[in-house]
All heavy atoms as TSV, in Angstrom:
chain	resi	resn	atom	element	x	y	z
A	1	MET	N	N	10.577	5.493	15.225
A	1	MET	CA	C	9.415	4.803	14.736
A	1	MET	C	C	8.405	5.787	14.163
A	1	MET	O	O	7.817	5.557	13.125
A	1	MET	CB	C	8.756	3.998	15.853
A	1	MET	CG	C	7.512	3.249	15.431
A	1	MET	SD	S	6.856	2.299	16.759
A	1	MET	CE	C	5.180	2.192	16.273
A	2	VAL	N	N	8.243	6.930	14.820
A	2	VAL	CA	C	7.269	7.916	14.367
A	2	VAL	C	C	7.650	8.472	13.001
A	2	VAL	O	O	6.790	8.608	12.108
A	2	VAL	CB	C	7.146	9.059	15.407
A	2	VAL	CG1	C	6.275	10.174	14.888
A	2	VAL	CG2	C	6.565	8.517	16.688
A	3	LEU	N	N	8.923	8.782	12.791
A	3	LEU	CA	C	9.348	9.320	11.500
A	3	LEU	C	C	9.162	8.303	10.381
A	3	LEU	O	O	8.777	8.664	9.273
A	3	LEU	CB	C	10.781	9.784	11.571
A	3	LEU	CG	C	11.036	10.978	12.504
A	3	LEU	CD1	C	12.516	11.281	12.557
A	3	LEU	CD2	C	10.245	12.186	12.063
A	4	ASN	N	N	9.425	7.060	10.676
A	4	ASN	CA	C	9.244	6.005	9.692
A	4	ASN	C	C	7.772	5.886	9.304
A	4	ASN	O	O	7.424	5.799	8.116
A	4	ASN	CB	C	9.778	4.688	10.236
A	4	ASN	CG	C	9.718	3.582	9.221
A	4	ASN	OD1	O	9.661	3.821	8.026
A	4	ASN	ND2	N	9.696	2.369	9.700
A	5	LEU	N	N	6.908	5.863	10.274
A	5	LEU	CA	C	5.453	5.751	9.984
A	5	LEU	C	C	4.916	6.983	9.250
A	5	LEU	O	O	4.079	6.844	8.369
A	5	LEU	CB	C	4.685	5.551	11.300
A	5	LEU	CG	C	4.916	4.221	12.001
A	5	LEU	CD1	C	4.128	4.181	13.275
A	5	LEU	CD2	C	4.567	3.054	11.117
A	6	GLN	N	N	5.445	8.135	9.592
A	6	GLN	CA	C	5.005	9.352	8.914
A	6	GLN	C	C	5.314	9.297	7.437
A	6	GLN	O	O	4.486	9.631	6.589
A	6	GLN	CB	C	5.650	10.576	9.539
A	6	GLN	CG	C	5.253	11.870	8.847
A	6	GLN	CD	C	5.996	13.073	9.402
A	6	GLN	OE1	O	6.844	12.943	10.284
A	6	GLN	NE2	N	5.707	14.230	8.869
A	7	SER	N	N	6.493	8.858	7.092
A	7	SER	CA	C	6.859	8.793	5.658
A	7	SER	C	C	6.040	7.755	4.921
A	7	SER	O	O	5.691	7.972	3.768
A	7	SER	CB	C	8.354	8.477	5.514
A	7	SER	OG	O	8.649	7.185	5.974
A	8	ILE	N	N	5.694	6.653	5.576
A	8	ILE	CA	C	4.888	5.636	4.913
A	8	ILE	C	C	3.461	6.125	4.713
A	8	ILE	O	O	2.878	5.985	3.637
A	8	ILE	CB	C	4.907	4.333	5.739
A	8	ILE	CG1	C	6.297	3.706	5.680
A	8	ILE	CG2	C	3.856	3.346	5.218
A	8	ILE	CD1	C	6.475	2.544	6.617
A	9	ILE	N	N	2.867	6.756	5.731
A	9	ILE	CA	C	1.491	7.216	5.617
A	9	ILE	C	C	1.372	8.371	4.622
A	9	ILE	O	O	0.381	8.458	3.886
A	9	ILE	CB	C	0.969	7.601	7.020
A	9	ILE	CG1	C	0.792	6.351	7.860
A	9	ILE	CG2	C	-0.365	8.355	6.912
A	9	ILE	CD1	C	0.405	6.576	9.272
A	10	GLU	N	N	2.370	9.225	4.570
A	10	GLU	CA	C	2.342	10.308	3.577
A	10	GLU	C	C	2.454	9.791	2.141
A	10	GLU	O	O	2.029	10.447	1.208
A	10	GLU	CB	C	3.455	11.317	3.851
A	10	GLU	CG	C	3.174	12.220	5.036
A	10	GLU	CD	C	4.328	13.177	5.302
A	10	GLU	OE1	O	5.356	13.098	4.625
A	10	GLU	OE2	O	4.144	14.044	6.196
A	11	GLY	N	N	3.027	8.602	1.977
A	11	GLY	CA	C	3.196	8.036	0.656
A	11	GLY	C	C	1.951	7.340	0.100
A	11	GLY	O	O	1.906	6.982	-1.070
A	12	ILE	N	N	0.898	7.203	0.920
A	12	ILE	CA	C	-0.342	6.581	0.462
A	12	ILE	C	C	-1.038	7.567	-0.485
A	12	ILE	O	O	-1.196	8.749	-0.146
A	12	ILE	CB	C	-1.239	6.198	1.639
A	12	ILE	CG1	C	-0.540	5.117	2.471
A	12	ILE	CG2	C	-2.573	5.694	1.151
A	12	ILE	CD1	C	-1.283	4.778	3.735
A	13	ASP	N	N	-1.484	7.059	-1.573
A	13	ASP	CA	C	-2.176	7.898	-2.588
A	13	ASP	C	C	-3.464	8.455	-2.016
A	13	ASP	O	O	-4.245	7.746	-1.398
A	13	ASP	CB	C	-2.470	7.065	-3.840
A	13	ASP	CG	C	-2.945	7.897	-4.996
A	13	ASP	OD1	O	-2.782	9.146	-4.937
A	13	ASP	OD2	O	-3.467	7.301	-5.959
A	14	ARG	N	N	-3.679	9.737	-2.196
A	14	ARG	CA	C	-4.833	10.431	-1.676
A	14	ARG	C	C	-6.139	9.912	-2.271
A	14	ARG	O	O	-7.193	9.908	-1.623
A	14	ARG	CB	C	-4.692	11.922	-1.948
A	14	ARG	CG	C	-5.620	12.775	-1.190
A	14	ARG	CD	C	-5.099	12.922	0.196
A	14	ARG	NE	N	-5.805	13.994	0.867
A	14	ARG	CZ	C	-6.066	14.006	2.141
A	14	ARG	NH1	N	-5.675	13.025	2.887
A	14	ARG	NH2	N	-6.702	14.978	2.680
A	15	SER	N	N	-6.091	9.408	-3.494
A	15	SER	CA	C	-7.306	8.935	-4.142
A	15	SER	C	C	-7.854	7.668	-3.454
A	15	SER	O	O	-9.049	7.409	-3.482
A	15	SER	CB	C	-7.064	8.670	-5.618
A	15	SER	OG	O	-6.107	7.641	-5.808
A	16	VAL	N	N	-6.960	6.880	-2.827
A	16	VAL	CA	C	-7.406	5.711	-2.115
A	16	VAL	C	C	-8.223	6.121	-0.867
A	16	VAL	O	O	-9.250	5.517	-0.590
A	16	VAL	CB	C	-6.208	4.821	-1.703
A	16	VAL	CG1	C	-6.642	3.647	-0.870
A	16	VAL	CG2	C	-5.437	4.368	-2.931
A	17	GLU	N	N	-7.766	7.143	-0.191
A	17	GLU	CA	C	-8.496	7.633	0.977
A	17	GLU	C	C	-9.845	8.209	0.551
A	17	GLU	O	O	-10.869	7.974	1.182
A	17	GLU	CB	C	-7.691	8.685	1.691
A	17	GLU	CG	C	-6.408	8.154	2.274
A	17	GLU	CD	C	-5.546	9.251	2.892
A	17	GLU	OE1	O	-6.024	10.401	2.993
A	17	GLU	OE2	O	-4.416	8.944	3.268
A	18	GLU	N	N	-9.865	8.962	-0.533
A	18	GLU	CA	C	-11.131	9.534	-1.022
A	18	GLU	C	C	-12.095	8.449	-1.477
A	18	GLU	O	O	-13.287	8.570	-1.272
A	18	GLU	CB	C	-10.826	10.496	-2.174
A	18	GLU	CG	C	-10.113	11.757	-1.742
A	18	GLU	CD	C	-9.712	12.636	-2.921
A	18	GLU	OE1	O	-10.151	12.348	-4.055
A	18	GLU	OE2	O	-9.006	13.610	-2.673
A	19	ALA	N	N	-11.573	7.384	-2.073
A	19	ALA	CA	C	-12.429	6.278	-2.473
A	19	ALA	C	C	-13.071	5.605	-1.267
A	19	ALA	O	O	-14.246	5.232	-1.322
A	19	ALA	CB	C	-11.626	5.248	-3.283
A	20	ALA	N	N	-12.340	5.484	-0.187
A	20	ALA	CA	C	-12.892	4.875	1.018
A	20	ALA	C	C	-14.041	5.740	1.567
A	20	ALA	O	O	-15.090	5.202	1.940
A	20	ALA	CB	C	-11.805	4.703	2.082
A	21	PHE	N	N	-13.854	7.033	1.559
A	21	PHE	CA	C	-14.924	7.935	2.028
A	21	PHE	C	C	-16.132	7.901	1.088
A	21	PHE	O	O	-17.267	7.930	1.521
A	21	PHE	CB	C	-14.417	9.368	2.169
A	21	PHE	CG	C	-13.516	9.563	3.337
A	21	PHE	CD1	C	-12.282	10.180	3.213
A	21	PHE	CD2	C	-13.895	9.132	4.617
A	21	PHE	CE1	C	-11.445	10.366	4.284
A	21	PHE	CE2	C	-13.062	9.316	5.718
A	21	PHE	CZ	C	-11.850	9.917	5.549
A	22	ASN	N	N	-15.893	7.822	-0.213
A	22	ASN	CA	C	-16.989	7.754	-1.190
A	22	ASN	C	C	-17.803	6.479	-1.042
A	22	ASN	O	O	-18.998	6.432	-1.382
A	22	ASN	CB	C	-16.482	7.894	-2.604
A	22	ASN	CG	C	-16.021	9.290	-2.938
A	22	ASN	OD1	O	-16.455	10.220	-2.292
A	22	ASN	ND2	N	-15.161	9.414	-3.929
A	23	LEU	N	N	-17.175	5.415	-0.583
A	23	LEU	CA	C	-17.859	4.143	-0.388
A	23	LEU	C	C	-18.540	4.039	0.979
A	23	LEU	O	O	-19.089	2.997	1.324
A	23	LEU	CB	C	-16.884	2.978	-0.575
A	23	LEU	CG	C	-16.415	2.785	-2.011
A	23	LEU	CD1	C	-15.287	1.751	-2.059
A	23	LEU	CD2	C	-17.534	2.398	-2.913
A	24	GLY	N	N	-18.458	5.122	1.748
A	24	GLY	CA	C	-19.213	5.160	3.023
A	24	GLY	C	C	-18.434	4.844	4.248
A	24	GLY	O	O	-19.012	4.621	5.315
A	25	ALA	N	N	-17.120	4.856	4.189
A	25	ALA	CA	C	-16.316	4.551	5.353
A	25	ALA	C	C	-16.227	5.770	6.275
A	25	ALA	O	O	-16.187	6.924	5.828
A	25	ALA	CB	C	-14.915	4.125	4.961
A	26	THR	N	N	-16.243	5.539	7.570
A	26	THR	CA	C	-16.031	6.618	8.525
A	26	THR	C	C	-14.526	6.905	8.576
A	26	THR	O	O	-13.718	6.104	8.086
A	26	THR	CB	C	-16.525	6.189	9.917
A	26	THR	OG1	O	-15.750	5.081	10.369
A	26	THR	CG2	C	-18.014	5.835	9.891
A	27	PRO	N	N	-14.118	8.029	9.169
A	27	PRO	CA	C	-12.663	8.300	9.250
A	27	PRO	C	C	-11.890	7.201	9.984
A	27	PRO	O	O	-10.787	6.870	9.605
A	27	PRO	CB	C	-12.601	9.613	10.026
A	27	PRO	CG	C	-13.891	10.298	9.709
A	27	PRO	CD	C	-14.919	9.189	9.591
A	28	TRP	N	N	-12.475	6.636	11.043
A	28	TRP	CA	C	-11.799	5.565	11.765
A	28	TRP	C	C	-11.663	4.291	10.881
A	28	TRP	O	O	-10.632	3.650	10.874
A	28	TRP	CB	C	-12.539	5.223	13.041
A	28	TRP	CG	C	-11.991	4.033	13.749
A	28	TRP	CD1	C	-12.611	2.831	13.921
A	28	TRP	CD2	C	-10.700	3.880	14.355
A	28	TRP	NE1	N	-11.805	1.964	14.576
A	28	TRP	CE2	C	-10.603	2.595	14.858
A	28	TRP	CE3	C	-9.621	4.731	14.487
A	28	TRP	CZ2	C	-9.483	2.126	15.513
A	28	TRP	CZ3	C	-8.498	4.259	15.139
A	28	TRP	CH2	C	-8.434	2.962	15.646
A	29	GLN	N	N	-12.691	3.938	10.156
A	29	GLN	CA	C	-12.633	2.795	9.265
A	29	GLN	C	C	-11.612	3.002	8.155
A	29	GLN	O	O	-10.899	2.100	7.794
A	29	GLN	CB	C	-14.000	2.503	8.661
A	29	GLN	CG	C	-15.004	1.930	9.628
A	29	GLN	CD	C	-16.385	1.811	9.006
A	29	GLN	OE1	O	-16.729	2.544	8.078
A	29	GLN	NE2	N	-17.191	0.902	9.523
A	30	MET	N	N	-11.565	4.224	7.638
A	30	MET	CA	C	-10.599	4.518	6.594
A	30	MET	C	C	-9.179	4.376	7.123
A	30	MET	O	O	-8.325	3.752	6.493
A	30	MET	CB	C	-10.820	5.939	6.052
A	30	MET	CG	C	-9.994	6.301	4.824
A	30	MET	SD	S	-8.269	6.749	5.111
A	30	MET	CE	C	-8.421	8.132	6.187
A	31	ALA	N	N	-8.940	4.901	8.297
A	31	ALA	CA	C	-7.580	4.808	8.894
A	31	ALA	C	C	-7.204	3.365	9.140
A	31	ALA	O	O	-6.079	2.937	8.842
A	31	ALA	CB	C	-7.533	5.626	10.180
A	32	ARG	N	N	-8.147	2.593	9.673
A	32	ARG	CA	C	-7.844	1.203	10.014
A	32	ARG	C	C	-7.669	0.327	8.774
A	32	ARG	O	O	-6.756	-0.468	8.699
A	32	ARG	CB	C	-8.993	0.648	10.877
A	32	ARG	CG	C	-8.718	-0.720	11.445
A	32	ARG	CD	C	-9.819	-1.140	12.330
A	32	ARG	NE	N	-11.095	-0.919	11.675
A	32	ARG	CZ	C	-12.116	-1.740	11.722
A	32	ARG	NH1	N	-12.033	-2.808	12.422
A	32	ARG	NH2	N	-13.234	-1.481	11.071
A	33	ARG	N	N	-8.526	0.490	7.800
A	33	ARG	CA	C	-8.517	-0.413	6.651
A	33	ARG	C	C	-7.610	0.030	5.512
A	33	ARG	O	O	-7.223	-0.793	4.680
A	33	ARG	CB	C	-9.929	-0.613	6.125
A	33	ARG	CG	C	-10.797	-1.331	7.112
A	33	ARG	CD	C	-12.158	-1.591	6.566
A	33	ARG	NE	N	-12.972	-2.300	7.528
A	33	ARG	CZ	C	-14.272	-2.493	7.397
A	33	ARG	NH1	N	-14.873	-2.044	6.324
A	33	ARG	NH2	N	-14.934	-3.141	8.325
A	34	VAL	N	N	-7.298	1.304	5.436
A	34	VAL	CA	C	-6.463	1.807	4.340
A	34	VAL	C	C	-5.058	2.099	4.815
A	34	VAL	O	O	-4.102	1.555	4.324
A	34	VAL	CB	C	-7.098	3.065	3.689
A	34	VAL	CG1	C	-6.164	3.643	2.657
A	34	VAL	CG2	C	-8.424	2.725	3.062
A	35	CYS	N	N	-4.928	2.954	5.827
A	35	CYS	CA	C	-3.591	3.375	6.273
A	35	CYS	C	C	-2.877	2.264	7.042
A	35	CYS	O	O	-1.758	1.914	6.733
A	35	CYS	CB	C	-3.700	4.629	7.151
A	35	CYS	SG	S	-4.274	6.067	6.260
A	36	PHE	N	N	-3.521	1.742	8.068
A	36	PHE	CA	C	-2.831	0.766	8.921
A	36	PHE	C	C	-2.706	-0.598	8.276
A	36	PHE	O	O	-1.770	-1.343	8.562
A	36	PHE	CB	C	-3.551	0.651	10.251
A	36	PHE	CG	C	-3.562	1.934	11.046
A	36	PHE	CD1	C	-4.647	2.296	11.812
A	36	PHE	CD2	C	-2.490	2.810	11.004
A	36	PHE	CE1	C	-4.663	3.471	12.542
A	36	PHE	CE2	C	-2.491	3.992	11.704
A	36	PHE	CZ	C	-3.584	4.324	12.497
A	37	ALA	N	N	-3.636	-0.952	7.390
A	37	ALA	CA	C	-3.559	-2.266	6.736
A	37	ALA	C	C	-2.381	-2.321	5.788
A	37	ALA	O	O	-1.789	-3.387	5.547
A	37	ALA	CB	C	-4.844	-2.566	5.991
A	38	ARG	N	N	-2.003	-1.185	5.197
A	38	ARG	CA	C	-0.905	-1.169	4.261
A	38	ARG	C	C	0.444	-1.055	4.922
A	38	ARG	O	O	1.485	-1.170	4.295
A	38	ARG	CB	C	-1.094	0.004	3.311
A	38	ARG	CG	C	-2.315	-0.148	2.454
A	38	ARG	CD	C	-2.415	0.986	1.517
A	38	ARG	NE	N	-1.189	1.059	0.736
A	38	ARG	CZ	C	-1.118	1.594	-0.456
A	38	ARG	NH1	N	-2.165	2.109	-0.994
A	38	ARG	NH2	N	0.028	1.621	-1.105
A	39	ASP	N	N	0.469	-0.810	6.232
A	39	ASP	CA	C	1.720	-0.563	6.929
A	39	ASP	C	C	2.034	-1.685	7.911
A	39	ASP	O	O	1.573	-1.657	9.038
A	39	ASP	CB	C	1.666	0.795	7.621
A	39	ASP	CG	C	2.955	1.131	8.297
A	39	ASP	OD1	O	3.986	0.597	7.838
A	39	ASP	OD2	O	2.931	1.910	9.236
A	40	ALA	N	N	2.823	-2.623	7.463
A	40	ALA	CA	C	3.251	-3.701	8.366
A	40	ALA	C	C	4.336	-3.223	9.317
A	40	ALA	O	O	4.673	-3.917	10.273
A	40	ALA	CB	C	3.765	-4.879	7.557
A	41	GLY	N	N	4.843	-2.009	9.103
A	41	GLY	CA	C	5.881	-1.488	9.952
A	41	GLY	C	C	5.386	-1.087	11.314
A	41	GLY	O	O	6.188	-0.855	12.239
A	42	ILE	N	N	4.079	-0.948	11.515
A	42	ILE	CA	C	3.561	-0.576	12.813
A	42	ILE	C	C	3.891	-1.659	13.835
A	42	ILE	O	O	4.403	-1.384	14.919
A	42	ILE	CB	C	2.046	-0.317	12.759
A	42	ILE	CG1	C	1.769	0.928	11.965
A	42	ILE	CG2	C	1.477	-0.179	14.157
A	42	ILE	CD1	C	0.300	1.218	11.761
A	43	LEU	N	N	3.606	-2.892	13.513
A	43	LEU	CA	C	3.913	-4.007	14.426
A	43	LEU	C	C	5.419	-4.140	14.642
A	43	LEU	O	O	5.860	-4.279	15.784
A	43	LEU	CB	C	3.320	-5.299	13.877
A	43	LEU	CG	C	3.566	-6.538	14.743
A	43	LEU	CD1	C	2.913	-6.364	16.081
A	43	LEU	CD2	C	3.026	-7.777	14.038
A	44	ALA	N	N	6.183	-4.083	13.569
A	44	ALA	CA	C	7.620	-4.237	13.711
A	44	ALA	C	C	8.224	-3.086	14.524
A	44	ALA	O	O	9.076	-3.313	15.401
A	44	ALA	CB	C	8.269	-4.273	12.309
A	45	GLY	N	N	7.775	-1.880	14.272
A	45	GLY	CA	C	8.273	-0.741	15.018
A	45	GLY	C	C	7.907	-0.797	16.497
A	45	GLY	O	O	8.712	-0.445	17.379
A	46	THR	N	N	6.692	-1.250	16.798
A	46	THR	CA	C	6.272	-1.388	18.173
A	46	THR	C	C	7.128	-2.422	18.901
A	46	THR	O	O	7.551	-2.192	20.035
A	46	THR	CB	C	4.785	-1.778	18.233
A	46	THR	OG1	O	4.017	-0.797	17.533
A	46	THR	CG2	C	4.307	-1.893	19.641
A	47	ILE	N	N	7.371	-3.539	18.273
A	47	ILE	CA	C	8.178	-4.595	18.893
A	47	ILE	C	C	9.605	-4.099	19.121
A	47	ILE	O	O	10.182	-4.287	20.199
A	47	ILE	CB	C	8.152	-5.869	18.032
A	47	ILE	CG1	C	6.769	-6.510	18.095
A	47	ILE	CG2	C	9.216	-6.862	18.499
A	47	ILE	CD1	C	6.571	-7.637	17.123
A	48	LEU	N	N	10.216	-3.452	18.128
A	48	LEU	CA	C	11.578	-2.972	18.289
A	48	LEU	C	C	11.683	-1.892	19.359
A	48	LEU	O	O	12.652	-1.839	20.110
A	48	LEU	CB	C	12.102	-2.466	16.933
A	48	LEU	CG	C	12.342	-3.551	15.900
A	48	LEU	CD1	C	12.742	-2.925	14.564
A	48	LEU	CD2	C	13.433	-4.518	16.367
A	49	THR	N	N	10.676	-1.009	19.427
A	49	THR	CA	C	10.687	0.027	20.448
A	49	THR	C	C	10.559	-0.576	21.838
A	49	THR	O	O	11.219	-0.163	22.774
A	49	THR	CB	C	9.550	1.041	20.186
A	49	THR	OG1	O	9.702	1.556	18.868
A	49	THR	CG2	C	9.559	2.160	21.188
A	50	PHE	N	N	9.698	-1.586	21.980
A	50	PHE	CA	C	9.550	-2.255	23.262
A	50	PHE	C	C	10.829	-2.958	23.683
A	50	PHE	O	O	11.233	-2.895	24.833
A	50	PHE	CB	C	8.408	-3.277	23.204
A	50	PHE	CG	C	8.302	-4.106	24.444
A	50	PHE	CD1	C	7.778	-3.565	25.594
A	50	PHE	CD2	C	8.747	-5.402	24.441
A	50	PHE	CE1	C	7.664	-4.320	26.744
A	50	PHE	CE2	C	8.660	-6.180	25.594
A	50	PHE	CZ	C	8.138	-5.639	26.753
A	51	ILE	N	N	11.495	-3.601	22.732
A	51	ILE	CA	C	12.745	-4.314	23.048
A	51	ILE	C	C	13.811	-3.345	23.540
A	51	ILE	O	O	14.512	-3.606	24.505
A	51	ILE	CB	C	13.229	-5.105	21.829
A	51	ILE	CG1	C	12.308	-6.299	21.599
A	51	ILE	CG2	C	14.656	-5.591	22.017
A	51	ILE	CD1	C	12.569	-7.019	20.299
A	52	ARG	N	N	13.907	-2.172	22.898
A	52	ARG	CA	C	14.903	-1.176	23.326
A	52	ARG	C	C	14.576	-0.639	24.713
A	52	ARG	O	O	15.474	-0.461	25.532
A	52	ARG	CB	C	14.957	-0.023	22.322
A	52	ARG	CG	C	15.439	-0.399	20.958
A	52	ARG	CD	C	16.921	-0.578	20.904
A	52	ARG	NE	N	17.559	0.697	21.255
A	52	ARG	CZ	C	18.837	0.871	21.329
A	52	ARG	NH1	N	19.629	-0.104	21.109
A	52	ARG	NH2	N	19.327	2.041	21.654
A	53	GLY	N	N	13.319	-0.408	24.997
A	53	GLY	CA	C	12.931	0.066	26.315
A	53	GLY	C	C	13.134	-0.979	27.388
A	53	GLY	O	O	13.570	-0.680	28.514
A	54	ASP	N	N	12.837	-2.208	27.079
A	54	ASP	CA	C	13.024	-3.305	28.010
A	54	ASP	C	C	14.492	-3.528	28.278
A	54	ASP	O	O	14.912	-3.827	29.404
A	54	ASP	CB	C	12.379	-4.568	27.452
A	54	ASP	CG	C	12.312	-5.680	28.477
A	54	ASP	OD1	O	12.043	-5.373	29.665
A	54	ASP	OD2	O	12.548	-6.836	28.094
A	55	ASP	N	N	15.310	-3.371	27.260
A	55	ASP	CA	C	16.754	-3.562	27.406
A	55	ASP	C	C	17.362	-2.503	28.352
A	55	ASP	O	O	18.291	-2.821	29.093
A	55	ASP	CB	C	17.424	-3.493	26.042
A	55	ASP	CG	C	18.915	-3.776	26.088
A	55	ASP	OD1	O	19.285	-4.728	26.769
A	55	ASP	OD2	O	19.657	-3.013	25.455
A	56	ALA	N	N	16.845	-1.304	28.316
A	56	ALA	CA	C	17.360	-0.244	29.178
A	56	ALA	C	C	17.100	-0.573	30.662
A	56	ALA	O	O	17.838	-0.108	31.537
A	56	ALA	CB	C	16.708	1.088	28.832
A	57	TYR	N	N	16.118	-1.360	30.940
A	57	TYR	CA	C	15.835	-1.768	32.318
A	57	TYR	C	C	16.554	-3.085	32.668
A	57	TYR	O	O	17.119	-3.221	33.763
A	57	TYR	CB	C	14.332	-1.950	32.547
A	57	TYR	CG	C	14.010	-2.585	33.864
A	57	TYR	CD1	C	14.078	-1.871	35.021
A	57	TYR	CD2	C	13.610	-3.922	33.937
A	57	TYR	CE1	C	13.796	-2.416	36.255
A	57	TYR	CE2	C	13.306	-4.495	35.162
A	57	TYR	CZ	C	13.429	-3.748	36.313
A	57	TYR	OH	O	13.135	-4.319	37.504
A	58	ALA	N	N	16.532	-4.030	31.764
A	58	ALA	CA	C	16.988	-5.374	32.069
A	58	ALA	C	C	18.519	-5.460	32.192
A	58	ALA	O	O	19.038	-6.192	33.050
A	58	ALA	CB	C	16.513	-6.349	31.016
A	59	THR	N	N	19.252	-4.757	31.384
A	59	THR	CA	C	20.719	-4.883	31.393
A	59	THR	C	C	21.322	-4.480	32.731
A	59	THR	O	O	22.129	-5.238	33.300
A	59	THR	CB	C	21.324	-4.043	30.245
A	59	THR	OG1	O	20.796	-4.527	29.016
A	59	THR	CG2	C	22.837	-4.179	30.223
A	60	PRO	N	N	20.994	-3.335	33.324
A	60	PRO	CA	C	21.571	-3.034	34.627
A	60	PRO	C	C	21.188	-4.023	35.722
A	60	PRO	O	O	21.996	-4.327	36.598
A	60	PRO	CB	C	21.015	-1.628	34.946
A	60	PRO	CG	C	20.629	-1.054	33.658
A	60	PRO	CD	C	20.241	-2.205	32.805
A	61	VAL	N	N	19.966	-4.533	35.661
A	61	VAL	CA	C	19.525	-5.512	36.662
A	61	VAL	C	C	20.323	-6.802	36.527
A	61	VAL	O	O	20.746	-7.395	37.489
A	61	VAL	CB	C	18.010	-5.749	36.551
A	61	VAL	CG1	C	17.583	-6.919	37.426
A	61	VAL	CG2	C	17.278	-4.495	36.958
A	62	LEU	N	N	20.516	-7.230	35.279
A	62	LEU	CA	C	21.239	-8.480	35.065
A	62	LEU	C	C	22.726	-8.371	35.412
A	62	LEU	O	O	23.324	-9.310	35.914
A	62	LEU	CB	C	21.083	-8.951	33.621
A	62	LEU	CG	C	19.677	-9.393	33.231
A	62	LEU	CD1	C	19.614	-9.674	31.742
A	62	LEU	CD2	C	19.282	-10.638	34.012
A	63	LEU	N	N	23.328	-7.219	35.146
A	63	LEU	CA	C	24.759	-7.057	35.393
A	63	LEU	C	C	25.088	-6.766	36.870
A	63	LEU	O	O	26.082	-7.266	37.371
A	63	LEU	CB	C	25.318	-5.921	34.537
A	63	LEU	CG	C	25.365	-6.230	33.059
A	63	LEU	CD1	C	25.875	-4.981	32.313
A	63	LEU	CD2	C	26.252	-7.399	32.747
A	64	GLY	N	N	24.226	-6.028	37.545
A	64	GLY	CA	C	24.575	-5.647	38.903
A	64	GLY	C	C	23.615	-6.100	39.946
A	64	GLY	O	O	23.887	-5.940	41.141
A	65	GLY	N	N	22.511	-6.668	39.605
A	65	GLY	CA	C	21.528	-7.069	40.577
A	65	GLY	C	C	20.606	-5.923	40.946
A	65	GLY	O	O	20.899	-4.767	40.648
A	66	PRO	N	N	19.510	-6.203	41.586
A	66	PRO	CA	C	18.538	-5.141	41.890
A	66	PRO	C	C	18.998	-4.128	42.943
A	66	PRO	O	O	18.511	-3.028	42.976
A	66	PRO	CB	C	17.307	-5.916	42.384
A	66	PRO	CG	C	17.843	-7.219	42.844
A	66	PRO	CD	C	19.071	-7.507	42.000
A	67	ARG	N	N	20.001	-4.487	43.779
A	67	ARG	CA	C	20.446	-3.567	44.831
A	67	ARG	C	C	21.735	-2.827	44.453
A	67	ARG	O	O	22.252	-2.046	45.246
A	67	ARG	CB	C	20.684	-4.353	46.113
A	67	ARG	CG	C	19.398	-4.962	46.627
A	67	ARG	CD	C	19.598	-5.638	47.929
A	67	ARG	NE	N	18.392	-6.336	48.309
A	67	ARG	CZ	C	18.197	-6.878	49.477
A	67	ARG	NH1	N	19.155	-6.836	50.365
A	67	ARG	NH2	N	17.057	-7.484	49.744
A	68	PHE	N	N	22.228	-3.047	43.272
A	68	PHE	CA	C	23.463	-2.404	42.837
A	68	PHE	C	C	23.234	-0.929	42.530
A	68	PHE	O	O	22.274	-0.576	41.884
A	68	PHE	CB	C	24.023	-3.135	41.597
A	68	PHE	CG	C	25.319	-2.536	41.099
A	68	PHE	CD1	C	26.482	-2.773	41.789
A	68	PHE	CD2	C	25.343	-1.763	39.974
A	68	PHE	CE1	C	27.664	-2.239	41.368
A	68	PHE	CE2	C	26.515	-1.213	39.521
A	68	PHE	CZ	C	27.698	-1.470	40.196
A	69	ARG	N	N	24.121	-0.049	43.006
A	69	ARG	CA	C	24.014	1.387	42.720
A	69	ARG	C	C	25.234	1.849	41.970
A	69	ARG	O	O	26.332	1.554	42.250
A	69	ARG	CB	C	23.880	2.168	44.003
A	69	ARG	CG	C	22.554	1.938	44.607
A	69	ARG	CD	C	22.390	2.849	45.823
A	69	ARG	NE	N	21.095	2.597	46.422
A	69	ARG	CZ	C	20.206	3.508	46.624
A	69	ARG	NH1	N	20.465	4.734	46.290
A	69	ARG	NH2	N	19.082	3.210	47.151
């Protein structure tokens, strides 16, 4: 997920970030409204990462029960 987000954020044109700062945005506002608003992959990546982590716990419990070693 991190590598995917890095490539997307690096692909954002630098002039868009500079325009946000010229219009009075703070660094946090710029990140939220420019970088994160353009990247729908954050939500999808978070969900997929959670599903993989949840699966690593749920599968052994479902197959062998909580007391299975």
